[in-house]
N, C-alpha and C positions, 0 to 999 in steps of 0.2 A: 504494500500500500504506500502511495506517495503522500506527501504532506497535504492535508486538506486546506481548502481556501479559508480565508478569514474575513474578507470583505463581503458584504451582502450582494444579492442579485437585484438589479434594478428592473422593474417592469414599468414601461412607459405606456400609459393609457389604461383607464379603468372601465372599459367596456367588458362584455362577456369573455373575450379571449384573454385580456389582461388579468381579469379577476380569477379566471380558471387557472392561469399559470401561477399567480401568486398563491392561491389557495393550495394547489397541489404541492408547490415548493414548501410552503409552511407546514403542511401535513408531513412532509418528508424531513422536517427538522432543518430546513435551509433558511437562514435569515434573508428576508426579502423586504424591499421598499417599493411601494407602488405609487406613482405620481399621475396626476390628471391635470391637463391644461385648463379645463373649464373651472370657473370659480365655484360652481355648485353642481350637484348631481342633476341630470336632466329628468324631465317628467313626461316626455313624449313617448308614445307607443313604439315608434320606429319599427313597426312590424311585430310579428309574434312567432314563436317557434315551439316545437315539441321535442323534448330531450329526455334522456334518462340520466338521472343524477344519483342513482342508487349507491354507486360505489363511493361517492363523496359524502354520503350521509345527508344529502340535501333533498331527497325525494319527498319526504313527508311535508317539508315546508313548501315545496313546489306544488304538491297536490292540494294543499290547504287553500291556495289562492288561484290556481289555474282553473280554466273553464273548458267545457266541451266545445269542439268546433261545430258550429251550427250547419245545418243544410243550406245549400245555396238556392236562391230563388231569383229568377230573372223575370223582368216585366216587359210587356209589349210596348213598343213605341209606335206612334205617339200615344199619349195618355199616361203611361207609366204606372197604372194601378192594377191592371189585369195580369196575374201571373202567367208566364209563358211556359216555364219549366222549373221543376224542383229536382235537385240532385245533390250528391255528396262530392266535395272537392276530390277526395280519393276514397276508395273502399277500404274500411279499416281491416287490419289483419287480425286473425284470431290467435290469442295466446297459446303457446305450446310449452311443454316442459323445458325445452332448451331455450325458449325465448319468452320468459314468463311475464315481462312487463309490456310486451307488444299487445296492442289492443286497448291500452289504457285510454279512456274517453277524455280525460282532462289533459288536453294536449296544447291548449292555447294560453299563452301568458305573455303580456307585453314585456318588451326588453327591459325597461327601467325597473319593473317589479322583480324580474329575474336578477338583475344586478343588485337589488336590495337584499335578496337572499344570499348571494355571494358575499356581500359586504358583512352581513351578520355573521356568517361562518368564519370569515377572515378575522373579524373583530374578536371572536371567541378564541382565536389563536394569537391575539395580541398585535394584529396587523391592521392598520387603518390607512385609508387613501389620503395622500397629500394633495389637496385641491389647489388650484391656481398655481401649479408648478409644472413647467414645461422643460423638455430637453432642448437645448439649443446647439450643443456641440458634443462630439464624442471622439476621443483619441485613445486608440488601443495600443497595447504593448504585450510582451510575452507574459507578463504577470497579471494583467487585468485591463481595465478600461477606466479612463478618467472622463466623467460626464460633467458637463457644464449645465447647470439647472438655473432657471430663472423663476423666482417666486413673486407673485403679485405683479408681474410684468416689470419689476424693477430690481429686486434683490437677486444678486448673482451668487451662486454657490458652486464650488468645484468639489466633487466627491469621487472616491474610488469605489469600484464595483468589480466583482469577480466576473459577472456576465450581465448582459443587457438583453432584455426581450422587448422588442418594439411591438406594441399592440395599439398604436396610435392612429389607426385608420388610414384610408387612402391618401389623405392630405397630410399625414403625419411626417415628421422630420426624420425618423429613424431609417426609413427606406432610403432616403437620399444620403444619409450619413454613412451607410454601408455600401453605397454605390449600386443599389438595386434599381432596376427600371421596369416600368410597366409596359406590356405589349398586349394588344388586343384591339377592340373596336368600341366606338362610341356611337350611339344611335342619335345622330345630330338632329334628325327631323322629329324625334319623339321627346316626351317628357312626362313627368308624374308629379302631382301635388298631393300631399298627404296632410291630414289635419285630425286632431283630437277635438271633438266638439260635444257640447250639450245640445241635444236634439229632442224635440217633443213630437209625438205622433207616429212613431215607427216602432214596430215590435222588435224585441231583441231575440226572438226565437229563430230568426233566419239571418243569413248573410245576403243582403239585398244588392241586386245588380241591375243596372240599366246600360245597355250597350248599343251603340250605333256601329254596324258592321264596318270594319277596316278603318275606324276613326277614333273612337274613344270607348272607355268603360267607366261608369261611375259605380263605386263600390262603397257600401256602408255596412258595418257589423258592430255589435256591442264590443266595447273595449274591456269590459270586466271591472271597470273602476268605479262603478256605481250606477244607480238608476239614471237613465237617459244619457249616459256617456257612451259615445260611439267613436269609432275610428273610420274616417271617410277618406276616399281617394278619388282623384280624377286622373285616369291613365290614358295618355294619348299615343296613338300610332299614326305617323304622318300628320301629327298635330301636336304642337308643343304648348301646353297650358302654363307656361312660365309666368304669365301675368296674373294668374289666378291665385298667387300667394297672397293677394289682397283679399281678406275675408269677404268683403262686400262683392267683389267680382266672382269669388268662388260660389257664393250663394246664388248670385244672378245666373251664372252658368248652369248650376244645378236646376234651378227652377225652369229656365228656358229650354233645357235639353231633356229633362225628365217629365216635366209637367206636374211635378209633385209639390205644388205650392201650399198644400195642406200641412206639410212638414215645417216645423218652426225651429230654425237655428237660434238658440238662445245665447250661446257663448262659444268662442273659439279659445281652446286652452293652449293649442300649439298649431303651427302650420309650417310646412317645409317643402322644398322642391328637390327633385332628384332627376338628373339627366342619366338615362340608362347607359351604363358602361359595363363591358364584359372584358376584364383584363386580369392578368396575373404577372407577377414579377419574374425576372429571369433567374433569380437566386433567392433562397430563403435565409441565408446567413453569410456572414463574413467574420472570420476570427471568432471573437467571443460575443458577437452581437447577432441576434436572430429577429426575424419578423414573423408575426402570426396574424391570423384573422384578416380583416379588411386592409391591413397594411401590406398584405401579400397577395390578396385576390379580391377583386370587386366584380360582382355579377348581378344579374337580374334576381329580384326577390322571388320570382316564380319558382315554385317547388319547395319553398321554405328551407333552403339548404344553407343559408348564411350563418345562422347561429350555430347549428350543428357542426358545420365544417370548421368554423373559427375555434370552437371549443375543442374539437378533436385535434387541431393543430397544437394547442397548448398542452393537451393531455398526452400527446405523443412526445412532446419535448421535455416536459417538466421532470419526469422520472429519470431521464438521461442526464440532465443537468445535475440533478441531485446526486447521482452516483459519481459523476466526475468531480463535483464540488467537494465531496467527502474524501476524494482520493481513491475511491474503490474502482473506478473505471478510467480508462485512458481517454484523453480528449477526442481521439478519433471516433469514439462512439457517437459524438454529437453530429457528425456528418450524416449519420443515418436518418436524422430528422428530415433533411431535404430529400434524401434518396427515397424515403417512404412517402412523404406527403406531396411532393411535387406531381407525380403521376396521378394521384387521387384527385388533386385539385384541378388539374388540366381536364380530366374527364368529367368532373362535376361541372366545370365551366361549360363544357360542350353540351351537357344535358340541360342545364338551366337556360342556355342560349336558345336551344331548340324549343323549350317550353315558353320562352318569351313570345314566340309567335302565336300563343294561344291566350294572351291576356285580353285581346279584343276579339269579338265574334267576327266570323267571316260570312260572306254571302252564301257559301255552300256548306255552312256549319252542319247541316243535317247529315251530309255525307260523311263527315269526320266522326260524328257521334255514332254513326252506324258501325264504324270499325272499332271493335272492342280492343284491338291491339294498339290503337293510336290515341294519344292525348287529344282532347278537344278543348273548346272554350272553357277555361278554368275547370278542367276535369283531367286530373293527372292519372295516367294508367301505367306509369313507369315505376315498378316496385323497387327499383334501385334507389328511389328518392327516400326510402326509409333508412338508407345507409346501413343496413344490417349485413350486407355482403361486401362492404369495403374490406380490402385485404392488402397485405404486404408480402405476398408470396415470393417476390423477386428480391426482397431486401437482403443486404449483405450481412444482416445480423439475425437471420432465421435459419433453421436447419431442420430438414425433414429427411429421415432415413429412407423413406419410400420414393424420394425424388419428387419432381413436380410434373409428372405425367408426360415427360418428353418435351415440354414447352420451353422455349428459350426465353431470355429476359424480356425481349420486346413483346412476345406473346403474353407473358404473365402481366406485364404492365398494361397491356390493352384491356385487361379485365380487372384493373385495380378498383374500379368503382362499381361495376355490375357483379363482380364476383362469380361464384360457381354454385348457384342455388341447386339444392338437391344432391350435390356431390359430397363425398366424404370430407370431413374437416382436415385441413392441412396446416402446417406451420405457416404463420403469416395471417391466418384467419382470426376473426373475432371469436372469443371463446363461447361455446354453448353453455347454457345453464343446465342444471339437473336437480330436481327435488328428490325426496325420499331417501336421504342419506342418514343412517341411524348409527349413533355411536354406542359405546359399551354400556352406557347408562340407560339406553333406550330413547334418548333425546333425538328428535329428527331435525335435520337442517337441509340446506341446499347449497349448491356450489356458489351461487351469487352472494351468500353470506360468508363464504370462506375466503374468496379472493380479496386481496388487499391492494390498495393503490401505492403502498409503501414497500411491498415485498414481491419477489417472485414466488409463485406457488408451483411446486413440483407435484403433479398428480402421478401416482403409481397405480396402475391397474394390475392387481395381483391375482394370478391364477393359483389353483391348488396343484402345483407341480413340485417335484422333489428339489429342483434347483432354484425355485422362486425366492426362498429366503436369502440365499447367497447373492442373487442379483439385486434384491432390495437393499441388502446391507451395503453393497457397493454403491448404490445410488445415494443412500444416506451419507456415506463417507464422502462422496463427491460434494454434496450440498454442505456438509460440515466444514469443508475446506474453503467455503466462501466467507467473505467478511461477515462478522456477527450481525444478526438482525436484518439480513437482506433477502432471506428465503425461508419458506416453510415447506414441509413435506407432508403430503396427505396420501394415505394408502387406502385404496378402494377395492372391495372384494364383493363378488356376487353371492358366495355361499354363506356369508355371515360377517360379523365384525372381525377384521384381521387381528392377528395377535399383537399385543402391545409391544412396542420397541422404542427405545430412547430416540428422541429427535423426530418423531412422527406423530401424526394423529390419524386414527383409523376409523373408517366408516363402512357399514354394510350398504351397498347399492341395492336397497331392498326391492325396488321396482325395475331395476335395470336401465334407468334413464341415462345415467352417466356412461355406462358401457355402450349404450346405443348411440348417444350423441357424439361420442368420440371414436366410434367404430373400433373399439378395443376388441381384440380377438381373444376368444376363450383359449386358455392353455398357453398364453404367451404374455410375458411381462411387457406392458406398454407404458412408456414414460412421456408425459406431456408437461413441458415447462411453460407456465403462463406468466407473461410479463406484467409489470405493475399497471400498464394501460389496458389490461384485459385482452391482449392479443396473444396468440400462441407463438412462443419463441422457438420451441423445439418439439418435434414429434419423433421419438426415437425408441429403441428397444434395448440399448446397452448403456451402462454407466459411462463408458468411454466416450460415446457419442454425446451424452449429456454434458460431459466435461468439455468436449469440443465446442458445444454451444456456449457454455459459460465463458470459455476463453475468448469468445467474440464480444463479451460484455464486460467482464471483470479483468483487472490486472492480475498478473502472476498466477494464472490458473493452469 
């Protein structure tokens, strides 16, 4: 082990990506400072997302205030009162033993409310956001980085940091300071205006839509912030509503184009304009500085991919920085962040760009709706949008003893976003869950409760064979050679609770869900190393292969 770092990690930007990075680092015992340029926390919806926060201990808080996504209803024009069609934005998935949280109805939560949950959990760990503090310069060297911070637009501070994570958005400075550049497209003829309003006369049971084919869509849905509080948008294609950021003009456009003068706009709480951009950076890091979230990729909000993708950036990065920070891993581990996330983001960008074409109805919309394999007007049929099959099978830090089906790196990257639905799980895939695990006391648990964001979890599927004990002992010895507190060993058996042994926890896979989800063969020891970000790092059959995987992660293995 090398000498651990002493300076904290700087996170620039207190949106979801920055807060996720800070929270995960803090949970891993890494000192962190998070700064935000704005003088106060914002209160605008800025869209909504559906995410799984189970592993961070946030899910209960999320579900307390999240709401269900209402059905969509479009109205005939002119007139604007007669329903034309009612449908779901996407068909919900049914929970399964390996994906237990899928199908949760409460999936909609405004971004600022989500950020409040993050800040609460961060504060519980002694970390608070420094408001009105912006990064203005960054100089790196072999030992760390010197950041120049400006407080209240006047006080200048120079401080040393071990690493810097830029989560300061598309207009943030971190991207420029590391020499990253955006490439992509801007929809110059289009535009979108979004507002949080108090509105009387409209039901909150539906997501209401009025659309003129190939020109605009007006969208209004309840924001979840109280009675008569709605999130409203005017989305233009080949029409730029930039001047509608004036509330009076916004209301006049709404009345004139929907005919719904019976609805009363009582108050505008916020209003903003967005020019559609679909871009990503050419690199995600330079030296000790990294960029995540909107600082690294900007895309259409269609498909609801923004928050999920940004948070996954930070979830992928934080555990790696934590290991390197503590001296447990070589700095080279950090290059896997870009190697893993860049292909995923590139394909996500392609998918959301395709969906952007469905935010306004078309004259031949009935033909598209009839094709169940194609997305239609605000009707997503691409199951990859659930992001359950995102994978890193090509990653330089995953190892699968079975190989990768003869696919080369380019072919593996081509399926980074859509994955391999229905195929056996491989190294680089998101971990399946499994209920029905019973310990020696008779207490039942599930894999989702065993995995930790601060540890590798080594699952050993133990058969009743003469040499199984010897193989398991070799695996335990390998894990015990790792730095203390970085991994746990879980032994699973089909015939009953496995025998107790030092350094392990044993469970009876009473219903066979774990064996089935991981395609573990009867009569053969199967070893699965689960990373702290709940992706499979290794799928192997021998302790030596597990050691080979850990040598990709840790020093001196």
